[in-house]
LUMKOL-39896 format. One line per 4 residues: number of its first residue (from 1); their letters; for each residue x, z, y of N, C-alpha, C. Coordinates in steps of 0.1 Angstrom, whole numbers, plus 5000, padded with zeros to 4 digits. Atoms other than C-alpha are relative to their C-alpha. Layout:
N
NUM) a) X:Z:Y:X:Z:Y:X:Z:Y | ...
This chain:
299
1) madn) 4998:5014:5000:2178:9088:5951:4989:4993:4993 | 5012:5006:5005:2149:9065:5945:5002:4993:4986 | 4997:5007:5013:2166:9044:5917:5008:5008:4990 | 4993:4991:5010:2181:9074:5899:4992:5001:4988
5) pvfr) 5008:4999:5012:2170:9072:5863:4998:5014:4995 | 5003:4987:5005:2153:9103:5849:4996:4999:4986 | 5004:4999:5014:2152:9110:5812:4991:5012:4998 | 5010:4990:5002:2122:9130:5800:4997:5001:4985
9) iarv) 5004:4998:5014:2114:9146:5767:4992:5014:4999 | 5008:4988:5002:2089:9173:5756:4999:5003:4985 | 5001:4996:5014:2086:9193:5724:4992:5013:5000 | 5008:4988:5002:2060:9219:5712:5006:5007:4988
13) vnap) 4995:4992:5010:2075:9247:5692:4991:5012:4997 | 5009:4990:5005:2058:9274:5672:5006:5014:5003 | 4994:4987:4996:2070:9305:5691:4995:5003:5014 | 5004:4996:4987:2060:9325:5722:5011:4996:5011
17) rdvv) 4991:5005:4990:2076:9314:5755:5012:5009:5003 | 4989:4991:4997:2097:9345:5761:5011:4999:4989 | 4990:5002:5011:2113:9340:5726:5008:4987:5002 | 4994:5013:4999:2120:9303:5733:5010:5001:5012
21) frah) 4991:4999:4989:2135:9311:5767:5013:5008:4997 | 4988:4993:5004:2158:9337:5752:5009:4992:4991 | 4992:5009:5009:2169:9312:5726:5008:4990:5008 | 4993:5010:4992:2180:9289:5754:5011:5007:5009
25) teeq) 4991:4993:4990:2200:9316:5773:5009:5011:4994 | 4992:4989:5006:2215:9342:5749:5010:4994:4990 | 4988:5006:5007:2249:9335:5734:4998:5000:4985 | 5001:4999:5015:2242:9347:5698:4989:4990:4995
29) qlrq) 5011:5009:5004:2210:9326:5697:5004:4985:5002 | 4996:5014:4998:2225:9294:5712:5009:4995:4989 | 4991:5004:5011:2251:9295:5685:4993:4995:4987 | 5007:5003:5012:2224:9291:5659:4994:4986:4999
33) wwgp) 5008:5012:5000:2208:9259:5670:5005:4989:5010 | 4998:5010:4990:2222:9242:5701:5011:4990:4996 | 4991:5010:5003:2240:9209:5698:4995:4989:4991 | 5004:5011:5009:2238:9176:5680:5000:5003:4985
37) kglq) 5000:4998:5015:2230:9175:5643:5014:4996:4995 | 4987:5004:5006:2262:9175:5622:5012:5006:5006 | 4989:4993:4993:2283:9194:5647:4998:5015:4999 | 5000:4985:5002:2292:9231:5642:5005:5006:5013
41) mvec) 4995:4993:4988:2294:9253:5673:5010:5011:4996 | 4990:4990:5004:2326:9273:5670:5005:5009:5012 | 4997:4992:4988:2330:9286:5706:4988:5000:5008 | 5013:4999:4992:2302:9299:5728:5002:5012:5009
45) kvdl) 4999:4989:4990:2304:9319:5760:4989:4997:5011 | 5011:5002:4991:2274:9325:5783:5002:5010:5012 | 5000:4991:4988:2276:9339:5819:4987:4997:5007 | 5013:5004:4996:2239:9339:5827:4997:5005:5014
49) rpgg) 5003:4997:4986:2236:9339:5865:5002:4987:5008 | 4998:5013:4992:2233:9312:5892:5015:4999:5003 | 4986:5002:4999:2267:9297:5893:5009:5003:4988 | 4993:4996:5013:2277:9311:5859:5000:4988:4991
53) mfly) 4997:5011:5009:2288:9289:5830:4996:5004:4986 | 5001:5000:5015:2277:9283:5794:5011:4990:4995 | 4989:5009:5005:2309:9269:5778:4999:5000:4985 | 5001:5001:5015:2307:9257:5742:5010:4989:4995
57) gmka) 4991:5009:5007:2330:9240:5717:4994:4997:4987 | 5007:5004:5013:2316:9220:5687:5010:4992:4992 | 4991:5007:5009:2335:9208:5657:4992:4989:4992 | 5006:5011:5008:2327:9174:5641:5004:5001:4985
61) pdgg) 4996:5000:5014:2328:9168:5603:5015:4996:4998 | 4986:5004:5002:2362:9151:5608:5010:5010:5006 | 4991:4990:4994:2376:9182:5625:5002:4998:5015 | 4999:5002:4986:2375:9168:5660:4992:5010:5008
65) mmwg) 5007:4990:4992:2364:9191:5688:4994:4992:5012 | 5006:5005:4987:2340:9183:5717:4995:5012:5008 | 5003:4988:4992:2336:9207:5746:4990:4996:5011 | 5010:5003:4990:2307:9209:5771:4998:5013:5008
69) rwif) 5003:4989:4991:2295:9232:5799:4987:4998:5007 | 5011:5000:4991:2264:9241:5818:5004:5009:5012 | 4999:4991:4988:2266:9255:5854:4986:5003:5004 | 5014:4996:4998:2234:9275:5859:4997:4999:5015
73) reis) 5005:5001:4986:2215:9267:5891:4988:5009:5002 | 5012:4991:4999:2181:9284:5886:4997:5006:4987 | 5003:4992:5012:2172:9311:5861:4987:5007:5003 | 5013:4994:4997:2135:9320:5862:4993:5004:4987
77) pper) 5006:4997:5013:2125:9338:5830:4985:5003:5001 | 4996:5009:5011:2106:9328:5811:4995:4986:5002 | 5007:5013:4996:2093:9297:5830:5009:4988:5002 | 4992:5011:4996:2122:9276:5841:5015:5003:5000
81) lsyi) 4985:4999:5000:2159:9269:5837:5005:4987:5005 | 4994:5012:4994:2180:9245:5857:5015:5001:5000 | 4986:4999:5001:2217:9237:5852:5006:4986:5001 | 4992:5012:5000:2244:9210:5857:5008:4999:4988
85) vsfs) 4994:5003:5013:2257:9195:5825:5012:4991:5002 | 4988:5009:5000:2292:9181:5820:5007:5002:4987 | 4990:4998:5010:2317:9175:5793:5011:5007:5006 | 4990:4991:4994:2346:9198:5796:5012:5001:4991
89) dpkg) 4989:4997:5009:2380:9209:5783:4998:5015:4995 | 5002:4986:5006:2384:9243:5764:4999:5011:5011 | 5000:4990:4990:2389:9261:5797:4988:4999:5010 | 5011:5002:4991:2357:9247:5813:5002:4991:5011
93) gmtr) 4998:5010:4990:2373:9221:5834:4992:4987:4997 | 5008:5012:5002:2351:9190:5839:5008:4988:4995 | 4993:5012:5005:2361:9159:5819:4989:4989:4998 | 5009:5012:5004:2347:9124:5811:4995:5001:4986
97) hpma) 5006:5001:5013:2325:9117:5781:5011:4995:4991 | 4989:5004:5009:2351:9114:5752:4998:4986:4994 | 5002:5013:5006:2334:9083:5738:4993:4990:5009 | 5006:5010:4990:2318:9067:5769:5005:5004:5014
101) pgwp) 4994:4996:4988:2341:9069:5799:4992:4997:5013 | 5008:5003:4988:2315:9053:5822:4987:5009:5001 | 5011:4991:5000:2290:9081:5815:5001:5009:5013 | 4999:4991:4988:2281:9102:5846:5008:5013:4997
105) meml) 4992:4987:5002:2304:9132:5851:4991:5012:5000 | 5009:4989:4999:2275:9155:5861:4986:4995:4999 | 5014:5003:5002:2239:9156:5851:4992:5013:5002 | 5008:4988:4998:2211:9179:5862:4989:5001:4989
109) ntts) 5010:4998:5011:2189:9193:5834:4991:5011:5006 | 5010:4990:4997:2157:9211:5843:4990:5001:4989 | 5008:4997:5012:2138:9227:5815:4989:5010:5004 | 5011:4991:4997:2103:9243:5819:4994:5004:4986
113) fteq) 5006:4995:5012:2085:9264:5793:4985:5005:5004 | 5014:4996:4999:2047:9267:5791:4994:5004:4987 | 5005:4994:5013:2028:9287:5765:4984:4998:4999 | 5015:5000:5002:1993:9282:5750:4998:5003:4985
117) dgkt) 5004:4996:5013:1979:9299:5719:5012:5003:4991 | 4988:4996:5008:2013:9313:5709:5010:4990:4998 | 4990:5010:5002:2031:9280:5710:5005:4996:5014 | 4993:5003:4987:2055:9268:5737:5003:4985:5001
121) tisl) 4996:5013:4997:2059:9234:5752:5013:5000:5009 | 4987:5002:4993:2095:9226:5763:5000:4987:5006 | 4999:5012:4993:2096:9200:5790:5013:4998:5007 | 4987:5001:4995:2130:9187:5799:5001:4987:5008
125) tfep) 4996:5012:4992:2142:9163:5826:5015:5000:5001 | 4985:5001:5001:2178:9150:5827:5003:4988:5009 | 4997:5011:4991:2193:9129:5855:5014:5001:5005 | 4986:5000:4995:2227:9119:5869:5001:5006:5014
129) lnas) 4997:4994:4986:2242:9137:5899:5013:4993:5005 | 4988:5006:4993:2266:9120:5924:5006:4989:4991 | 4995:5010:5009:2268:9090:5901:5000:4986:5007 | 4999:5014:4995:2278:9054:5909:4988:4992:4994
133) aeer) 5010:5009:5005:2254:9025:5903:5003:4996:4985 | 4997:5003:5014:2273:9016:5871:4998:5012:4991 | 5002:4988:5008:2272:9052:5858:4985:5002:4998 | 5015:4999:5001:2234:9053:5865:4995:4990:4990
137) aifk) 5005:5010:5009:2229:9021:5846:5004:5003:4985 | 4996:4995:5013:2249:9034:5816:4992:5011:4995 | 5009:4988:5004:2229:9066:5816:4986:4995:4996 | 5013:5006:5004:2196:9046:5816:5000:4993:4987
141) agfd) 4999:5007:5013:2208:9025:5787:5001:5009:4989 | 4998:4991:5011:2214:9056:5767:4987:5008:4997 | 5012:4992:5002:2177:9068:5768:4996:5001:4985 | 5003:5000:5015:2171:9058:5731:5008:5010:4993
145) smtq) 4991:4991:5007:2201:9077:5719:4998:5014:5004 | 5003:4986:4996:2193:9107:5740:4987:5005:4994 | 5012:4996:5007:2158:9108:5725:5003:5004:4986 | 4996:4996:5013:2173:9108:5691:5008:5013:4999
149) gfgg) 4992:4988:5000:2199:9134:5700:4993:5013:5003 | 5008:4988:4997:2176:9158:5717:4990:5003:4989 | 5009:4998:5012:2151:9153:5688:5007:5008:4989 | 4993:4993:5011:2177:9164:5663:5003:5014:5004
153) tydq) 4997:4987:4995:2187:9194:5685:4987:5009:4999 | 5013:4992:5001:2150:9205:5687:4996:5002:4986 | 5002:4997:5014:2147:9201:5650:5007:5012:4995 | 4992:4988:5004:2174:9227:5646:4994:5012:5007
157) ldvy) 5007:4989:4994:2156:9249:5671:4987:5004:4992 | 5012:4997:5008:2124:9246:5650:5004:5009:4988 | 4995:4993:5012:2143:9258:5619:5004:5015:5004 | 4995:4987:4995:2159:9287:5639:4988:5009:5004
161) laqi) 5012:4992:4995:2126:9299:5655:4992:5004:4988 | 5008:4996:5012:2109:9298:5621:5006:5012:4993 | 4993:4989:5006:2136:9322:5608:4998:5013:5008 | 5000:4987:4992:2135:9347:5637:4986:5005:5002
165) ckpq) 5014:4996:4998:2097:9347:5641:4993:5004:4987 | 5006:4995:5013:2091:9354:5604:5000:5015:5000 | 5001:4985:5000:2079:9390:5600:5011:5006:4992 | 4989:4993:5006:2107:9413:5591:4994:5012:4991
169) tvip) 5006:4991:5010:2098:9434:5560:5007:5013:4999 | 4993:4988:5000:2125:9460:5563:5006:5002:5013 | 4995:4998:4986:2133:9475:5597:5007:5013:5001 | 4994:4987:4998:2159:9502:5604:4994:5008:5011
173) ylti) 5005:4992:4989:2146:9531:5624:5010:5012:5002 | 4989:4991:4997:2173:9552:5641:4994:5012:5009 | 5003:4988:4992:2168:9588:5654:5013:5003:5008 | 4988:4999:4991:2191:9593:5684:4998:5010:5011
177) rgaa) 5000:4991:4988:2200:9619:5710:5004:4991:5012 | 4997:5009:4989:2198:9598:5741:4996:4985:4997 | 5005:5014:5004:2177:9567:5730:5002:4990:5011 | 4999:5009:4989:2177:9552:5765:5015:4995:5002
181) qaid) 4986:5004:4998:2215:9553:5767:5005:4992:4988 | 4997:5008:5011:2217:9539:5732:4996:4986:5002 | 5005:5014:4997:2196:9509:5742:5010:4993:5009 | 4990:5006:4991:2221:9502:5770:5013:4997:4992
185) wygk) 4987:5002:5008:2251:9506:5746:4998:4988:4990 | 5002:5011:5010:2236:9483:5719:4999:4987:5007 | 5000:5013:4992:2229:9457:5746:5014:4995:5004 | 4986:5004:4995:2265:9458:5759:5008:4996:4988
189) vfga) 4990:5003:5011:2282:9458:5725:4994:4990:4990 | 5006:5009:5010:2258:9439:5702:4992:4989:5005 | 5009:5010:4994:2239:9418:5727:4985:5002:4997 | 5014:4997:5003:2206:9436:5718:4992:4998:5012
193) teqm) 5009:5001:4989:2176:9429:5740:4988:5008:4996 | 5012:4991:5002:2147:9453:5745:4987:4993:4999 | 5014:5005:5001:2113:9444:5732:4990:5008:5007 | 5009:4991:4994:2095:9475:5743:5005:5014:4999
197) rlpa) 4997:4986:5001:2098:9512:5749:4987:5008:5004 | 5011:4991:4997:2073:9541:5749:5005:5014:5004 | 4995:4987:4996:2083:9571:5770:4992:5012:4995 | 5007:4988:5004:2075:9606:5759:4994:5007:5012
201) edgk) 5007:4994:4989:2053:9629:5780:5010:5008:5009 | 4990:4992:4991:2084:9649:5792:5007:4991:5010 | 4994:5009:4991:2095:9617:5810:5015:4998:4998 | 4986:5000:5003:2130:9621:5795:5004:4992:4987
205) rlmh) 4997:5006:5013:2129:9610:5759:4991:4988:4998 | 5007:5011:5004:2116:9579:5742:4993:5003:4986 | 5007:4998:5013:2089:9582:5715:5003:4989:4991 | 4997:5012:5008:2096:9547:5703:5005:4989:5008
209) aals) 4995:5012:4994:2115:9516:5712:5003:4990:4989 | 4996:5011:5009:2122:9482:5696:5010:4991:5007 | 4990:5009:4995:2152:9460:5700:5001:4987:4991 | 4996:5012:5008:2160:9424:5690:5015:5001:4999
213) lngg) 4985:4998:5002:2195:9426:5675:5005:4991:4989 | 4993:5009:5010:2215:9398:5658:4989:4993:4991 | 5010:5008:5007:2183:9379:5648:4990:5009:4993 | 5010:4991:5007:2164:9410:5635:4995:5010:5010
217) tvfl) 5006:4989:4992:2146:9441:5648:5005:5013:4996 | 4997:4986:5003:2157:9477:5651:4991:5009:5008 | 5008:4990:4994:2134:9506:5659:5009:5012:5003 | 4993:4988:4998:2147:9538:5675:4991:5010:5009
221) sdef) 5007:4990:4992:2135:9570:5691:5010:5012:5002 | 4993:4988:4998:2148:9603:5705:4996:5010:4989 | 5004:4989:5009:2147:9635:5684:4987:5007:5005 | 5012:4992:4997:2114:9653:5683:4998:5011:4990
225) veyd) 5000:4989:5010:2121:9685:5663:4987:5008:5001 | 5012:4992:4999:2090:9701:5677:4988:4994:4993 | 5011:5007:5008:2069:9676:5658:5005:4997:4986 | 4994:5002:5013:2090:9678:5626:5005:4986:4998
229) ggsa) 4995:5014:5001:2105:9644:5634:5014:5000:4994 | 4987:5001:5005:2138:9632:5621:5011:5005:5009 | 4989:4995:4993:2171:9645:5632:5011:4990:5002 | 4989:5009:4998:2199:9625:5648:5013:5006:4993
233) pkeg) 4988:4995:5006:2233:9627:5631:5008:5010:5008 | 4992:4989:4993:2254:9658:5640:5013:4994:5003 | 4986:5005:4996:2287:9653:5658:5010:5002:4988 | 4990:5000:5011:2314:9645:5632:4995:4997:4987
237) qipp) 5006:5002:5013:2289:9639:5604:5001:4985:4997 | 5001:5013:5005:2293:9607:5584:4986:4997:4996 | 5014:5002:5004:2258:9592:5582:5000:4994:4986 | 5002:5005:5014:2246:9584:5547:4996:4986:4999
241) vgia) 5005:5014:5000:2232:9550:5558:5007:4993:5011 | 4995:5008:4990:2248:9522:5577:4992:4988:5002 | 5007:5012:4997:2234:9492:5594:5010:4988:5000 | 4991:5011:5002:2250:9459:5584:4996:4988:5009
245) lnfd) 5003:5012:4992:2253:9430:5608:5009:4988:4995 | 4993:5012:5005:2262:9396:5594:5001:4990:5011 | 4997:5010:4989:2279:9371:5618:5003:4986:4993 | 4996:5013:5005:2285:9334:5615:5015:4997:5000
249) epsd) 4986:5002:4998:2321:9335:5626:5008:5012:4998 | 4991:4988:5002:2349:9359:5614:5005:5005:5013 | 4995:4995:4987:2361:9361:5650:4990:5009:5007 | 5010:4991:4994:2328:9377:5660:5001:5014:4995
253) vdat) 4997:4986:5005:2337:9407:5638:5010:5007:5008 | 4989:4995:4992:2369:9412:5657:4995:5003:5015 | 5005:4998:4986:2352:9407:5691:4990:5011:5002 | 5010:4989:4999:2323:9430:5684:5006:5014:4998
257) fkra) 4993:4987:5002:2346:9457:5670:5007:5004:5013 | 4993:4997:4987:2367:9455:5702:4990:5005:5010 | 5010:4996:4990:2336:9457:5724:4995:5015:4997 | 5005:4986:5003:2324:9488:5705:5010:5010:5003
261) vdag) 4989:4990:4998:2357:9506:5706:5002:5002:5015 | 4998:4999:4986:2362:9498:5743:4989:5007:5007 | 5012:4994:4994:2327:9511:5750:4998:5015:4995 | 5001:4986:5005:2334:9545:5733:4996:5002:4986
265) gtga) 5002:4999:5014:2327:9537:5697:5012:5004:4992 | 4988:4996:5009:2349:9549:5668:5002:4989:4990 | 4996:5010:5010:2368:9524:5647:5003:5006:4987 | 4998:4994:5013:2363:9536:5612:5008:4991:4991
269) tepr) 4992:5009:5008:2377:9505:5595:5003:4988:5009 | 4996:5011:4991:2397:9480:5615:4997:4986:4993 | 5003:5013:5006:2388:9443:5610:5011:4995:4991 | 4990:5005:5010:2404:9428:5579:4992:4991:4991
273) defw) 5005:5009:5010:2399:9401:5553:4998:5008:4987 | 5003:4992:5012:2382:9416:5522:5000:4991:4988 | 5000:5007:5013:2383:9406:5485:4988:4992:4997 | 5012:5007:5003:2347:9395:5485:4998:4988:5009
277) garf) 5000:5012:4992:2356:9367:5510:4994:5001:5013 | 5006:4998:4987:2345:9382:5543:5010:5007:5009 | 4994:4992:4990:2360:9395:5575:4991:5012:5002 | 5009:4988:5001:2348:9431:5576:5006:5011:5009
281) avvg) 4995:4989:4992:2350:9461:5599:4988:5010:5000 | 5010:4990:4999:2331:9494:5603:5003:5008:5013 | 4998:4993:4987:2325:9511:5637:4988:5010:5001 | 5010:4991:4997:2306:9542:5646:4996:5000:5015
285) dpfg) 5004:5000:4986:2285:9543:5678:5001:5014:5005 | 4999:4987:4995:2286:9572:5702:4989:5010:4997 | 5012:4992:5003:2253:9584:5689:4999:5004:4985 | 4998:4995:5014:2265:9590:5653:4996:4990:4989
289) hrwl) 5004:5010:5010:2253:9558:5636:5011:4991:4997 | 4989:5008:5005:2275:9535:5615:4996:4986:4999 | 5003:5015:5000:2276:9497:5618:5011:4993:4992 | 4991:5008:5009:2291:9474:5592:5000:4986:5005
293) lnaa) 4999:5013:4995:2303:9441:5606:5006:4991:4990 | 4997:5009:5011:2306:9412:5582:4998:4985:5004 | 5002:5014:4999:2312:9375:5583:5008:4993:4989 | 4993:5007:5011:2321:9351:5555:5012:4992:5005
297) lkk) 4988:5007:4996:2356:9337:5557:4998:4985:4997 | 5001:5015:5001:2359:9299:5562:5009:4995:4989 | 4993:5005:5012:2370:9280:5531:5009:4988:5005
């Protein structure tokens, strides 16, 4: 439509394009920065596929809840992302703007990512879909507030990217029987994403691999006893070292524990509230390593 108003905003962030794209599409990462300043994201579910939904719930300082959803149209990593934005109810049903009933019900967001010298330019366009003339006029009148709102959201992204792009000075290195299978398991249970892998000459084992996991990095490899490499934990052995994962929400401890057990992990300590003020659980993975799940309880 020729008279359809289009809101545009661009932001340069100090991170590579693939990192910025993942921050826009991964559930655990969106929890850390997405949304207006002053609101806390308390619910977040991402079904990353064309036609899939990102459903989120945010709590205001006064305790009120606001729900929204994206319906993905195009997913072209790491270059472009397109989705339809709406306010919603907790089940993902489309609703009117809670404070502006005349706001368009649906809006098309197209975000592109371009990289130069290790920095990424985020270019966003935002326009009404299937809107009446009155709704389009209200949308256009909101450009100033949208500039302020997206600016605050991108400020939060800047802070988050500075945290995750900071060099990690201590990195766990796991020796595993079946490193390739472990990468799949850690992705399914913990949401880990693969940074790289280096296959061994035998074509079966991995000499080295790196994962992004819960905001940090984990290294792993298969056993290489012929090179006096480290040994994976023996079956039934309690490993002397555990890997601790800190979450923002206590409910994440329970959800992660359940995913781990459902995927063949061993529940060593069921989720419970501990005296140090945290929701806590311990789970063993099928490869002999122990994971400590922790989240501070809400006051």
